[in-house]
C-alpha positions as CSV (number, residue, x, y, z in Angstrom):
1,M,107.2,79.4,109.8
2,S,104.9,79.2,112.6
3,E,100.8,79.8,112.7
4,T,101.8,82.6,114.8
5,E,104.1,84.3,112.2
6,N,101.8,83.2,109.6
7,A,98.7,84.5,111.1
8,S,100.5,88.1,112.1
9,R,101.6,88.6,108.2
10,R,97.8,87.8,107.7
11,K,96.6,90.6,110.0
12,H,99.3,92.9,108.5
13,S,98.9,93.0,105.3
14,G,94.8,93.0,105.4
15,A,95.8,96.5,107.7
16,E,97.7,97.7,104.4
17,E,95.1,97.1,101.8
18,K,92.3,98.6,104.2
19,A,95.0,101.6,104.2
20,S,95.0,101.5,100.7
21,D,91.6,101.2,99.9
22,T,90.8,104.7,102.0
23,R,90.4,107.4,99.5
24,H,90.3,110.9,100.7
25,K,88.9,114.1,99.0
26,A,90.5,117.4,98.3
27,K,89.1,120.7,97.4
28,F,90.6,122.8,94.6
29,E,90.1,126.2,94.1
30,V,90.9,126.6,90.4
31,Y,90.4,130.0,88.3
32,G,89.9,129.3,84.1
33,E,88.7,130.5,81.2
34,E,86.5,127.3,80.8
35,M,85.6,124.3,82.2
36,I,84.1,120.7,80.2
37,E,83.1,117.5,82.1
38,K,84.1,114.4,80.1
39,E,84.5,110.5,81.1
40,V,87.7,109.6,80.2
41,K,87.8,106.8,77.6
42,Q,90.1,103.9,77.1
43,S,92.8,104.4,74.6
44,G,95.3,101.0,74.5
45,N,96.6,100.8,77.7
46,S,95.9,104.5,79.3
47,G,92.9,107.3,78.9
48,R,91.9,109.5,76.8
49,V,90.0,112.8,76.9
50,Y,89.2,114.7,73.4
51,L,89.3,118.1,74.3
52,P,88.4,121.3,71.9
53,P,91.2,122.4,68.6
54,E,90.7,125.5,69.7
55,W,92.4,124.3,73.3
56,V,95.3,123.3,71.5
57,G,98.8,124.6,73.1
58,K,96.9,126.2,75.8
59,N,97.1,124.8,79.8
60,V,94.7,122.8,81.2
61,K,94.4,121.1,84.8
62,I,92.7,117.7,85.0
63,I,91.2,116.5,87.9
64,R,89.5,113.0,88.7
65,I,86.4,113.5,90.3
66,D,85.6,110.2,91.3
């Protein structure tokens, strides 16, 4: 592969990385009964948030804020 092709590839992959790093914020308007703000804790290979037992069987919406 020529040096020009290598340079072109490096430039292209850098642009893709930069585009994926850009975060877009969205505004959500939600109506509900209660809100709790908590930090997600590590749980094996995923994350976990504990909620009140009264919420078992209820529908919830989770929005990542940062």
